[in-house]
C-alpha positions in Angstrom: 62.7 -23.5 -1.5 62.4 -21.4 1.4 65.7 -19.5 1.8 65.6 -19.0 -1.4 62.0 -16.8 -1.2 62.9 -15.0 1.8 66.2 -13.7 0.3 64.7 -13.2 -3.1 66.8 -14.8 -5.1 65.9 -17.3 -8.3 68.4 -20.7 -7.9 70.3 -19.1 -10.6 70.8 -15.4 -9.5 71.3 -17.4 -5.7 74.1 -19.9 -7.2 75.8 -17.4 -8.7 75.7 -14.8 -6.1 77.1 -17.6 -3.9 79.9 -18.8 -5.7 81.2 -15.0 -6.7 81.8 -15.2 -2.7 83.4 -18.2 -3.1 85.5 -17.7 -5.7 86.6 -14.2 -4.5 87.1 -15.2 -0.2 88.9 -18.4 -1.9 91.4 -16.3 -4.3 91.7 -14.1 -1.5 93.1 -16.5 1.0 95.2 -18.0 -1.6 96.9 -14.4 -1.6 97.3 -14.3 2.3 98.7 -17.7 2.9 101.5 -16.9 0.1 101.3 -13.3 2.2 102.4 -15.5 5.4 104.3 -17.6 4.0 106.4 -14.4 2.0 106.1 -11.7 3.7 107.9 -8.8 1.3 105.5 -9.8 -1.4 102.4 -7.3 -1.5 99.0 -8.2 -1.0 96.4 -6.2 -3.6 94.2 -3.5 -2.2 91.4 -6.1 -3.9 92.4 -8.9 -2.0 93.6 -7.4 1.4 91.9 -7.7 4.7 90.7 -3.7 3.7 89.5 -5.2 0.3 87.7 -8.3 2.0 85.4 -5.9 4.3 84.7 -3.7 1.9 83.8 -6.6 -0.6 81.5 -8.1 2.6 79.7 -5.1 3.3 78.7 -4.1 -0.5 77.5 -8.2 -0.5 75.5 -7.7 2.6 73.9 -4.2 1.4 72.8 -6.0 -1.2 71.0 -8.5 0.8 69.6 -5.8 2.5 68.3 -4.4 -0.8 67.4 -7.5 -2.3 65.2 -8.2 0.9 63.7 -4.7 1.2 62.6 -5.0 -2.6 60.5 -8.3 -1.6 59.0 -6.8 1.2 57.6 -3.8 -0.9 55.9 -6.5 -3.3 
């Protein structure tokens, strides 16, 4: 598949990576929805907007590094 080759990933590594992101975003969304209804409840830092930005930057860097590895070979 073209997308997998462009990102230097196997099908299994791709699905693990994407599902990890999807699960994290799902959990974060649940915390945010609950916090919206009950604003006195604290959102764990890992699942807060600040935590989400940090994780997204980390995943973006992973993708860039993975693509660079492909270009070197």
